[in-house]
Each structure stands twice: as C-alpha cells, then as structure tokens.
C-alpha positions in Angstrom: 15.7 39.3 -1.6 14.2 37.3 -4.5 17.5 35.6 -5.1 17.8 34.7 -1.4 14.3 33.1 -1.4 15.2 31.2 -4.6 18.4 29.8 -3.0 16.5 28.7 0.1 13.9 26.9 -2.1 16.6 25.1 -4.1 18.3 24.0 -0.9 15.1 22.6 0.5 14.4 20.7 -2.7 17.9 19.2 -2.7 17.5 18.1 0.9 14.2 16.4 0.1 15.9 14.6 -2.9 18.7 13.4 -0.7 16.3 12.1 2.0 14.3 10.2 -0.7 17.4 8.7 -2.2 18.5 7.5 1.3 15.1 5.9 1.8 15.4 4.0 -1.6 19.0 3.2 -1.0 18.2 1.3 2.3 15.5 -0.7 0.6 17.5 -1.8 -2.5 18.3 -5.3 -1.1 14.7 -6.2 -1.4 15.3 -6.3 -5.2 17.3 -9.5 -4.8 15.9 -12.1 -7.2 16.3 -15.7 -6.0 15.9 -17.0 -9.5 19.1 -15.3 -10.6 21.4 -16.7 -7.9 22.0 -20.1 -6.4 21.8 -19.4 -2.6 23.6 -22.7 -1.8 26.6 -21.6 -3.9 28.9 -19.1 -2.1 30.7 -18.3 -5.3 27.5 -17.4 -7.0 26.3 -15.3 -4.1 29.6 -13.4 -4.2 29.3 -12.8 -7.9 25.7 -11.6 -7.7 25.9 -9.5 -4.6 29.3 -9.0 -2.9 32.0 -8.4 -5.5 32.9 -5.6 -7.8 32.0 -7.8 -10.8 29.9 -6.4 -13.7 26.9 -8.3 -12.4 27.0 -6.9 -8.8 27.9 -3.4 -10.0 24.9 -3.4 -12.4 22.5 -4.7 -9.7 23.5 -2.1 -7.1 21.4 -4.1 -4.6 23.6 -3.5 -1.5 25.0 -0.3 -0.1 28.7 0.0 0.9 28.3 -1.4 4.4 26.2 -4.3 3.2 28.7 -5.2 0.5 31.5 -5.3 3.2 29.4 -7.7 5.3 28.7 -9.8 2.2 32.4 -10.1 1.5 33.4 -10.9 5.1 30.6 -13.5 5.7 29.2 -14.7 2.4 27.7 -17.8 4.0 25.1 -15.6 5.7 23.9 -14.1 2.4 21.7 -17.1 1.6 19.5 -16.0 4.5 19.3 -12.6 3.0 17.9 -14.1 -0.2 15.4 -16.2 1.8 14.4 -13.1 3.8 13.6 -11.2 0.6 11.3 -14.0 -0.6 9.5 -14.2 2.8 9.0 -10.4 3.0 7.8 -10.2 -0.6 5.4 -13.1 -0.4 3.8 -12.0 2.9 3.5 -8.3 1.9 1.6 -9.3 -1.3 -0.6 -11.8 0.5 -1.6 -9.6 3.4 -2.4 -6.6 1.2 -4.2 -8.4 -1.6 -7.6 -7.0 -0.7 -6.3 -3.7 0.8 -6.4 -0.4 -0.9 -2.6 -0.4 -0.8 -1.6 -3.7 -2.4 2.2 -3.8 -2.0 2.8 -4.3 -5.7 5.5 -1.7 -5.4 7.8 -4.3 -3.9 7.9 -6.0 -7.3 9.6 -3.0 -8.8 12.6 -3.3 -6.5 15.3 -2.1 -6.5 13.4 0.8 -7.9 10.4 1.8 -5.7 7.2 3.9 -6.2 6.8 7.1 -4.3 4.6 5.3 -1.7 7.8 3.6 -0.4 10.3 6.5 -1.0 9.1 8.6 1.9 8.4 7.9 5.6 4.9 6.6 5.0 3.0 4.0 7.0 3.6 1.6 4.1 7.4 2.2 4.1 7.3 1.6 7.9 5.5 -1.8 7.5 7.9 -3.0 4.8 10.9 -2.0 6.9 9.6 -3.9 10.0 8.5 -6.9 7.9 11.9 -7.2 6.1 13.8 -6.8 9.3 11.7 -9.6 10.9 12.2 -11.8 7.8 15.9 -11.5 8.0 16.0 -12.3 11.8 13.6 -15.2 11.1 15.7 -16.7 8.2 19.0 -16.6 10.1 17.6 -17.7 13.5 15.7 -20.7 12.1 18.4 -22.1 9.9 21.9 -21.0 10.7 22.5 -23.5 13.6 21.0 -26.3 11.6 23.2 -25.5 8.6 26.3 -25.3 10.8 26.8 -21.6 9.8 26.5 -20.6 13.5 26.7 -22.3 16.9 23.6 -23.4 18.8 22.0 -20.7 20.8 22.7 -20.1 24.5 20.6 -22.0 27.1 17.5 -19.8 27.9 16.7 -18.6 31.4 15.4 -21.1 33.9 12.3 -19.0 34.4 11.1 -19.9 30.9 11.3 -23.6 31.8 9.5 -23.1 35.1 6.7 -21.2 33.3 6.4 -24.1 30.8 6.2 -26.5 33.7 3.4 -24.6 35.4 1.4 -24.7 32.1 2.2 -28.4 31.5 2.4 -30.1 34.9 3.0 -33.8 35.5 6.5 -34.1 33.9 10.1 -33.3 34.7 11.8 -30.9 32.3 15.4 -30.1 31.4 17.0 -28.1 28.7 18.7 -30.0 25.9 19.3 -30.2 22.2 20.3 -27.3 19.9 18.5 -24.0 20.6 17.8 -21.6 17.7 20.4 -18.8 17.8 18.3 -15.6 18.1 21.4 -13.6 19.2 23.2 -14.3 15.9 20.0 -13.5 13.9 19.4 -10.2 15.8 23.1 -9.1 15.5 23.2 -9.8 11.8 20.0 -7.9 11.2 21.3 -4.9 13.1 24.6 -4.9 11.2 23.0 -5.4 7.8 20.1 -3.0 8.2 21.0 -0.5 10.8 24.7 -0.1 10.1 24.3 2.6 7.4 21.8 4.6 9.6 23.9 4.4 12.8 27.1 5.6 11.1 25.4 8.8 9.9 26.5 11.7 12.0 23.3 13.7 11.4 20.4 12.6 13.6 16.8 13.3 12.6 13.3 11.9 13.0 13.7 10.0 9.7 16.7 8.1 11.0 14.9 7.3 14.3 11.8 6.0 12.6 13.9 3.6 10.5 15.7 2.3 13.5 12.5 2.0 15.5 10.7 0.0 12.9 13.7 -2.3 12.2 13.8 -3.0 15.9 10.1 -3.7 16.1 10.4 -6.4 13.5 13.2 -8.1 15.5 11.3 -7.9 18.7 8.3 -9.6 17.2 10.4 -12.5 16.1 12.1 -12.8 19.5 8.7 -13.0 21.2 7.7 -15.8 18.8 10.4 -18.2 20.1 8.8 -21.2 21.9 10.0 -24.0 24.1 9.2 -27.4 22.7 9.7 -30.5 24.9 9.9 -34.2 23.9 11.0 -37.5 25.3 14.7 -38.3 24.4 13.7 -41.8 23.5 10.6 -44.1 23.3 11.6 -46.5 26.0 11.6 -44.1 28.9 10.6 -40.5 29.5 11.4 -39.6 33.1 12.5 -36.2 32.0 11.5 -34.3 28.9 14.2 -32.5 26.9 13.3 -28.9 26.1 14.6 -26.8 23.2 13.9 -23.2 22.5 13.0 -23.0 18.8 11.4 -20.7 16.2 8.6 -23.1 15.1 5.9 -20.5 14.4 5.4 -19.9 10.6 6.6 -16.5 9.3 3.0 -15.8 8.1 1.9 -15.5 11.8 4.7 -12.9 12.5 3.8 -11.0 9.3 0.1 -10.9 10.4 1.1 -9.5 13.8 3.1 -6.8 12.0 0.3 -6.1 9.6 -2.0 -5.4 12.6 0.5 -2.9 13.9 0.7 -1.3 10.5 -3.1 -0.7 10.6 -2.7 0.9 14.1 0.6 2.7 13.3 1.3 6.1 14.9 2.1 9.3 13.2 5.1 10.8 14.9 7.4 13.7 15.1 11.0 14.2 16.4 11.6 16.1 19.6 15.1 17.1 20.8 16.2 15.5 24.1 19.7 15.7 25.6 19.2 12.4 27.5 18.2 10.4 24.4 20.7 8.2 22.6 20.7 10.2 19.4 19.7 13.5 21.0 16.1 13.1 19.9 13.0 11.1 20.8 9.9 10.2 18.8 6.6 11.6 20.1 3.1 10.8 18.8 1.7 13.7 16.7 -1.8 14.9 17.1 -2.3 13.0 20.3 -6.0 13.6 21.3 -5.3 12.4 24.9 -2.8 15.1 25.6 -3.1 18.7 24.4 0.0 20.1 26.2 2.6 17.4 26.1 3.1 14.8 23.3 3.4 11.2 24.4 6.5 9.2 23.8 6.2 6.3 21.4 6.0 2.8 22.8 8.5 0.2 21.6 5.7 -2.1 20.4 4.2 0.5 18.1 4.9 1.0 14.4 5.7 4.6 13.5 5.7 6.8 10.4 6.3 10.4 9.5 4.2 11.2 6.5 0.6 10.6 5.7 0.0 8.3 2.7 -1.8 9.4 -0.5 -5.4 8.4 -1.1 -5.0 4.9 -2.6 -8.7 4.9 -3.6 -8.1 7.4 -6.4 -5.7 7.5 -9.3 -2.7 9.8 -9.1 -3.5 13.0 -10.9 0.1 13.3 -12.3 0.6 9.7 -13.1 -2.7 7.8 -13.3 -1.2 4.8 -15.3 1.5 4.1 -12.7 -0.8 4.8 -9.7 -4.3 3.8 -10.9 -6.2 3.6 -7.6 -8.5 0.7 -6.9 -10.6 1.0 -10.0 -10.6 -2.4 -11.8 -9.3 -4.3 -8.8 -10.9 -7.7 -8.1 -12.4 -7.6 -4.7 -14.0 -11.0 -4.3 -14.8 -14.3 -6.0 -17.6 -16.8 -5.2 -17.8 -20.3 -6.7 -21.3 -21.6 -7.2 -21.7 -25.4 -7.4 -23.4 -28.3 -5.9 -20.5 -30.7 -6.4 -19.6 -32.7 -3.3 -16.1 -32.6 -1.9 -15.3 -29.4 -3.7 -11.7 -28.7 -2.8 -11.8 -25.1 -3.7 -14.8 -23.0 -2.5 -15.0 -19.3 -1.9 -11.2 -19.0 -1.2 -11.0 -15.2 -1.0 -14.2 -13.8 0.4 -14.1 -13.1 4.1 -17.3 -13.9 6.1 -16.8 -11.1 8.6 -15.4 -8.4 6.4 -16.9 -6.8 3.3 -13.9 -6.8 1.0 -15.7 -5.0 -1.8 -17.0 -2.1 0.4 -13.4 -1.5 1.7 -11.5 -2.0 -1.5 -13.9 -0.2 -3.8 -14.1 2.8 -1.4 -17.9 3.0 -1.6 -18.1 3.2 -5.4 -19.6 -0.3 -5.8 -18.5 -3.1 -8.0 -19.4 -4.9 -11.3 -20.3 -8.5 -11.4 -18.7 -10.8 -14.0 -19.7 -14.5 -14.4 -17.3 -17.0 -16.0 -16.9 -20.7 -16.0 -13.9 -21.9 -14.0 -12.3 -25.4 -13.7 -11.7 -26.4 -10.1 -10.4 -29.5 -8.3 -13.2 -31.7 -7.1 -14.3 -35.2 -6.0 -10.9 -36.2 -4.7 -10.5 -39.8 -3.6 -7.6 -42.2 -2.8 -6.7 -44.5 -5.6 -5.4 -47.9 -4.5 -3.9 -48.6 -7.9 -1.9 -45.4 -8.1 -1.5 -45.2 -4.3 -2.2 -41.5 -4.4 -5.1 -39.0 -4.1 -6.8 -38.5 -7.5 -9.0 -35.5 -8.2 -11.2 -34.5 -11.1 -11.5 -31.1 -12.8 -15.1 -29.8 -12.6 -16.6 -26.8 -14.3 -18.3 -24.3 -11.9 -19.8 -20.8 -12.3 -17.3 -18.3 -10.8 -18.7 -14.9 -9.9 -16.1 -12.1 -9.9 -16.6 -8.6 -8.4 -14.6 -5.8 -9.9 -14.4 -2.3 -8.4 -16.0 0.6 -10.3 
C-alpha cells in the first residue's frame, strides 16, 4: 500500500513538472534579444532563430512548430523581434509601481515561478505578447511589401463613420492594414503547439483563451481614417482602415483586464470544441451553477503568491517589495521645469499600494534636471540648461 501511494505521488510530481516545462516552453520566444540580431537581414534572422546552427541551437528560443514557420517565412520574423520589444517595454512600464513588477521577463528564455504556472501574471503576459505580435505584423507588413493590403472593410463601418462625421462624401481607398494576416500569423506561431496536442485540459484552454483575447483587443483598435486625395478638390474623402493607435493604449486595456482577471476551472462539455469549457470559479452570484467565461475576460488557473513578502525559500530571487522605490518628487521654483513629479500619480497613493501598508523611508538627494528651455536662433534648435533640484525619494520599508 505504501509503495502504491509513493508511485502515485511520483506520478503527480512528474505531471506537474511536465506542465511547468510546457508553460516555459511556450514563452521562450520572449527571450529574443533585438541587439543580437539584425531584423532587416533575413540571413541573420535565419542564423539566430530558424536554422540548426550552433547559435540557434544554443538559444532554444523557438519550439519545433515555430522553427518550421521561421524557415518557411523568415521575412515575417522581423515582426516577432518587434513584438518582443513591444511586450517587454509595456509590461515593465505598466507594472513599475505594482507589487508584481514584471522583471521576470528580463530573465527570458528562463522564467521565475510566477510565470511558470497558470497565474494571473502569466495570463497577462500571454495576452500582451499575442497582441504585440498581431500589432507588429498588421501595422507594418503591407507597408513593407511582405503581405498584400487588407481587404476592403464592411460598408457598415463607413456608414457609421459618416454618421459621426456628417457633411462629406466618403469612399474606401488606399492600402488597408492587413489584420487577417496578422491574426493568422499569431495563431500559427503561438497557438500551433497547443492545438496540435491531443490531450485537452484547462491549462490548454486558458492559454488559447488569453492569446485570443490579445488578438481581439488589437482588432477592435482598428480605425477608419479619411483624408482628401489632393489639396485642389475634396468632393469625396478617401477612407482607409488602419491601426494608428499606439501599442501603449492596447497594453493599458489589457492591464485593466489583468487587474479584473477571472479565476477559472475546466468543466467537461461534449458540445465544446475541445470537449471542455472554462467556468468562473468561486462565483458569488451563482451557488449552484458556475458561469461560463466571457470572451473579453482574462482568465487564470492558479492564485499568485503574495508579492508583498519575500519568498521563504528564495528571498534573494523573490525579495518582495521591500527596498522598492515608490515615488519621487522634485522640489524647485525654477520656471519652465521640463521634468516635474514624473512618477507620482495624483489620484493613486503609490506608496500605500506598493509598500503594502508598511510605510516608506524618505531620502533626499540633489538631482540634475532639464530646465529653462528656449529656442536658439543661432543654433536653430531648442537649448536647455541642467539645473540642480532637491529630489525626494520614497523607499518601501
């Protein structure tokens, strides 16, 4: 009996290890370093990512399916490099004053345990990277000549634009951004490994759900822009469907959904695509029947650790929020100060949130900032001075 229980325990541990490795494996591409590859050079992209060269083999940044895509369509890989930079920059920016600060993405292709399981943070990074990939391909592939212009949008979109902006005639024209190519490439590159797996479980469904969420947010961000074809006459404005919104706005939308993410569990369903649906766990509005997850919600499977406190087993690697800088004020009477209070929110107490109620220390230092900027006629440029100011830092206890 004891031997049987030991065997069961070993099997469960092995299954957990396999699931963790699969999670890390699907995130490895976020370890692509744009400083180590020339994204405009197909040969360099092939050497760094696609081939069986010593460099690509050592990197191990792509899984088997992704390497195949890379070899077949290397011209698209420059958008993968761009997507990594977009996702990394926005994740670090948005979480700078959060208890979870996304610094784990800098360890890619190796990741901390916060991103190795189905946590809220892993869900956000998955949706963000999926959105970044669609964004990079959609915004640039037609302009670069890598893909054709997008199909003409529905007439209903043009009619809606006309209702909001009356007084002109409108007609489609120009080169539309190709969201279809961006979406398909993202599905092939990110979902291919999951879809090909024969075993269906809640972990697989959450990955696919969050990937799809990122793509949907980008698609919703497409806008119709209209302009006169020339300056002489403008009887009819030419309208093009383009992705002109900055990626930072898309990332902020996803970060809001991360903060409202739903804890879910898998439930078997014969009518579902993969034989299983995701249901919201611990739903206070329904005690008998769990609610099905909405497509616009971000979902996760495991509760995160307490980021306020250092990890008991590895305090150096996971130190908590002690020692983190929570705000900075610049005190000065200098006119035209170009940099003033750049990090402290007026409507949100950053220190109270980040320091988890433990309070903060105050540290005063002298800081050089740009000030008294003016236009110089001799240099034909804006000239600024460097001025000393008293900077007050707040550091979490």
